[in-house]
C-alpha positions as a Markdown table, in Angstrom:
| # | Residue | x | y | z |
|---|---|---|---|---|
| 1 | Met | -35.4 | -10.4 | 16.1 |
| 2 | Leu | -33.9 | -11.4 | 12.7 |
| 3 | Phe | -30.4 | -11.5 | 14.3 |
| 4 | Leu | -31.6 | -13.9 | 16.9 |
| 5 | Val | -33.1 | -16.3 | 14.4 |
| 6 | Phe | -30.2 | -16.0 | 12.0 |
| 7 | Gly | -27.7 | -16.5 | 14.9 |
| 8 | Thr | -29.6 | -19.5 | 16.2 |
| 9 | Val | -29.6 | -21.1 | 12.7 |
| 10 | Leu | -25.9 | -20.5 | 12.3 |
| 11 | Val | -25.1 | -21.9 | 15.8 |
| 12 | Val | -27.1 | -25.0 | 15.2 |
| 13 | Trp | -25.7 | -25.5 | 11.7 |
| 14 | Gly | -22.2 | -24.9 | 12.9 |
| 15 | Leu | -22.5 | -27.3 | 15.8 |
| 16 | Ser | -24.1 | -30.0 | 13.5 |
| 17 | Ile | -21.3 | -29.9 | 11.0 |
| 18 | Asp | -18.6 | -29.2 | 13.6 |
| 19 | Asn | -17.6 | -25.9 | 12.0 |
| 20 | Gly | -16.3 | -23.5 | 14.7 |
| 21 | Thr | -16.4 | -20.4 | 12.4 |
| 22 | Leu | -20.1 | -20.8 | 11.7 |
| 23 | Thr | -20.8 | -21.4 | 15.4 |
| 24 | Thr | -18.8 | -18.3 | 16.3 |
| 25 | Val | -20.5 | -16.1 | 13.7 |
| 26 | Gly | -23.9 | -17.5 | 14.9 |
| 27 | Trp | -23.1 | -16.5 | 18.5 |
| 28 | Ile | -22.1 | -13.0 | 17.4 |
| 29 | Ala | -25.3 | -12.6 | 15.4 |
| 30 | Trp | -27.3 | -13.8 | 18.3 |
| 31 | Ala | -25.6 | -11.4 | 20.7 |
| 32 | Leu | -26.2 | -8.5 | 18.2 |
| 33 | Gly | -29.9 | -9.5 | 18.2 |
| 34 | Val | -30.0 | -9.3 | 22.0 |
| 35 | Ile | -28.3 | -5.9 | 21.9 |
| 36 | Val | -30.8 | -4.6 | 19.3 |
| 37 | Ile | -33.7 | -5.8 | 21.4 |
| 38 | Trp | -32.2 | -4.1 | 24.5 |
| 39 | Met | -31.5 | -0.9 | 22.6 |
| 40 | Arg | -35.1 | -0.8 | 21.3 |
| 41 | Ser | -36.5 | -1.4 | 24.7 |
| 42 | Ala | -34.2 | 1.2 | 26.4 |
| 43 | Gly | -36.4 | 4.0 | 24.9 |
| 44 | Arg | -39.5 | 2.5 | 26.4 |
| 45 | Phe | -38.0 | 2.5 | 29.9 |
| 46 | Gly | -36.9 | 6.1 | 29.9 |
| 47 | Met | -33.3 | 5.4 | 29.0 |
| 48 | Arg | -33.3 | 7.3 | 25.8 |
| 49 | Ala | -32.5 | 10.6 | 27.5 |
| 50 | Ile | -29.7 | 8.9 | 29.5 |
| 51 | Met | -28.3 | 7.4 | 26.3 |
| 52 | Thr | -28.5 | 10.7 | 24.4 |
| 53 | Arg | -26.7 | 12.6 | 27.2 |
| 54 | Arg | -24.0 | 9.9 | 27.3 |
| 55 | Met | -23.6 | 10.1 | 23.5 |
| 56 | Leu | -23.3 | 13.9 | 23.6 |
| 57 | Arg | -20.7 | 13.6 | 26.4 |
| 58 | Asp | -18.7 | 11.0 | 24.5 |
| 59 | Met | -18.9 | 13.2 | 21.4 |
| 60 | Asp | -17.5 | 16.2 | 23.4 |
| 61 | Leu | -14.7 | 14.0 | 24.8 |
| 62 | Met | -13.9 | 12.7 | 21.3 |
| 63 | Arg | -13.8 | 16.2 | 19.8 |
| 64 | Ala | -11.5 | 17.4 | 22.6 |
| 65 | Ala | -9.1 | 14.5 | 21.9 |
| 66 | Ala | -9.3 | 15.0 | 18.2 |
| 67 | Glu | -8.5 | 18.7 | 18.6 |
| 68 | Lys | -5.4 | 17.8 | 20.5 |
| 69 | Gly | -4.3 | 15.8 | 17.5 |
| 70 | Asp | -5.1 | 12.2 | 18.4 |
| 71 | Pro | -5.4 | 10.4 | 15.0 |
| 72 | Val | -7.7 | 7.6 | 16.4 |
| 73 | Ala | -10.0 | 10.2 | 18.0 |
| 74 | Met | -10.0 | 12.2 | 14.7 |
| 75 | Arg | -11.1 | 9.0 | 12.9 |
| 76 | Ala | -13.7 | 8.1 | 15.5 |
| 77 | Leu | -15.1 | 11.6 | 15.4 |
| 78 | Gly | -15.1 | 11.6 | 11.6 |
| 79 | Ser | -16.9 | 8.3 | 11.6 |
| 80 | Met | -19.5 | 9.5 | 14.1 |
| 81 | Leu | -20.1 | 12.6 | 12.0 |
| 82 | Lys | -20.5 | 10.5 | 8.8 |
| 83 | Val | -23.1 | 8.3 | 10.4 |
| 84 | Ser | -25.0 | 11.3 | 11.6 |
| 85 | Gly | -25.0 | 12.8 | 8.1 |
| 86 | Asp | -22.5 | 15.5 | 8.5 |
| 87 | Trp | -20.3 | 14.5 | 5.6 |
| 88 | Asp | -18.3 | 17.8 | 5.5 |
| 89 | Gly | -17.4 | 17.4 | 9.2 |
| 90 | Ala | -16.6 | 13.7 | 8.5 |
| 91 | Glu | -14.3 | 14.7 | 5.7 |
| 92 | His | -12.5 | 17.3 | 7.8 |
| 93 | Trp | -11.7 | 14.9 | 10.6 |
| 94 | Leu | -11.1 | 11.7 | 8.5 |
| 95 | Ser | -8.7 | 13.6 | 6.2 |
| 96 | Arg | -6.8 | 15.0 | 9.2 |
| 97 | Ser | -6.5 | 11.5 | 10.7 |
| 98 | Ala | -5.5 | 10.1 | 7.3 |
| 99 | Trp | -2.7 | 12.7 | 6.8 |
| 100 | Ala | -1.6 | 11.9 | 10.4 |
| 101 | Gly | -0.9 | 8.3 | 9.2 |
| 102 | Asp | -4.1 | 6.4 | 10.3 |
| 103 | Arg | -4.6 | 3.8 | 7.5 |
| 104 | Glu | -8.2 | 3.1 | 8.6 |
| 105 | Ala | -9.0 | 6.8 | 8.2 |
| 106 | Met | -7.3 | 6.6 | 4.7 |
| 107 | Phe | -9.7 | 3.8 | 3.8 |
| 108 | Asp | -12.7 | 5.6 | 5.3 |
| 109 | Met | -11.8 | 8.7 | 3.3 |
| 110 | Gly | -11.8 | 6.5 | 0.2 |
| 111 | Arg | -15.3 | 5.2 | 1.0 |
| 112 | Leu | -16.5 | 8.8 | 1.8 |
| 113 | Ala | -15.0 | 10.1 | -1.5 |
| 114 | Asp | -16.6 | 7.2 | -3.4 |
| 115 | Gln | -20.0 | 8.0 | -1.9 |
| 116 | Arg | -19.7 | 11.7 | -2.6 |
| 117 | Ser | -17.9 | 11.8 | -5.9 |
| 118 | Gly | -17.4 | 8.3 | -7.3 |
| 119 | Leu | -14.5 | 5.9 | -7.6 |
| 120 | Glu | -12.1 | 8.2 | -9.4 |
| 121 | Ala | -12.1 | 10.6 | -6.5 |
| 122 | Ala | -11.7 | 7.7 | -4.1 |
| 123 | Glu | -8.7 | 6.1 | -5.8 |
| 124 | Gln | -6.0 | 8.4 | -4.2 |
| 125 | Trp | -7.3 | 7.5 | -0.7 |
| 126 | Phe | -7.6 | 3.8 | -1.4 |
| 127 | Arg | -4.1 | 3.9 | -2.9 |
| 128 | Met | -2.7 | 5.7 | 0.2 |
| 129 | Ala | -4.4 | 3.1 | 2.4 |
| 130 | Ser | -3.0 | 0.3 | 0.3 |
| 131 | Glu | 0.5 | 1.7 | 0.6 |
| 132 | Ala | 0.1 | 2.0 | 4.3 |
| 133 | Gly | -0.8 | -1.7 | 4.5 |
| 134 | His | -4.6 | -1.7 | 4.7 |
| 135 | Pro | -5.6 | -5.3 | 3.7 |
| 136 | Val | -8.8 | -4.5 | 1.9 |
| 137 | Ala | -7.3 | -1.5 | 0.1 |
| 138 | Arg | -4.4 | -3.7 | -1.0 |
| 139 | Met | -6.9 | -6.1 | -2.6 |
| 140 | Met | -8.2 | -3.3 | -4.8 |
| 141 | Phe | -4.8 | -2.9 | -6.5 |
| 142 | Val | -3.9 | -6.6 | -7.1 |
| 143 | Glu | -4.3 | -7.9 | -10.7 |
| 144 | Gly | -8.0 | -8.1 | -11.4 |
| 145 | Gly | -8.9 | -5.8 | -8.4 |
| 146 | Leu | -11.2 | -2.8 | -8.5 |
| 147 | Tyr | -8.4 | -0.4 | -9.6 |
| 148 | Asn | -6.3 | -2.9 | -11.6 |
| 149 | Arg | -8.7 | -4.8 | -13.9 |
| 150 | Asp | -6.1 | -5.2 | -16.7 |
| 151 | Gly | -3.1 | -5.9 | -14.4 |
| 152 | Arg | -1.2 | -2.7 | -15.3 |
| 153 | Ser | -1.8 | -0.5 | -12.3 |
């Protein structure tokens, strides 16, 4: 419900000051609100079992593609495992994807390493992502960034 209200406020505000970005973000927030309401109501209408079966099937398909060496599937599977709380499984698949050259997986490994062991452990992954061209990771190493406070990194 909060997304709907927030989205509506942003849309009205964006339209009133002729700001396309605010309007777009408002519509996105509003759409997320509709999706959240639909997802919450899906369980009430017996769709929870259907959704669970579909998620398990998708997870099996993702795992099959990851085991065949698809870096994007490895990253997606790792992300799904991380969200479900299996950090060891997430680390396994995200690191494989990162070593296969997926810069998003490199960044995700940095985030996972930070959550598990702190920023020092995450630096190697963020640096790898930065060198691969990940825009957020690059910002961490500019002068004044997270890993370059004094400008000497």
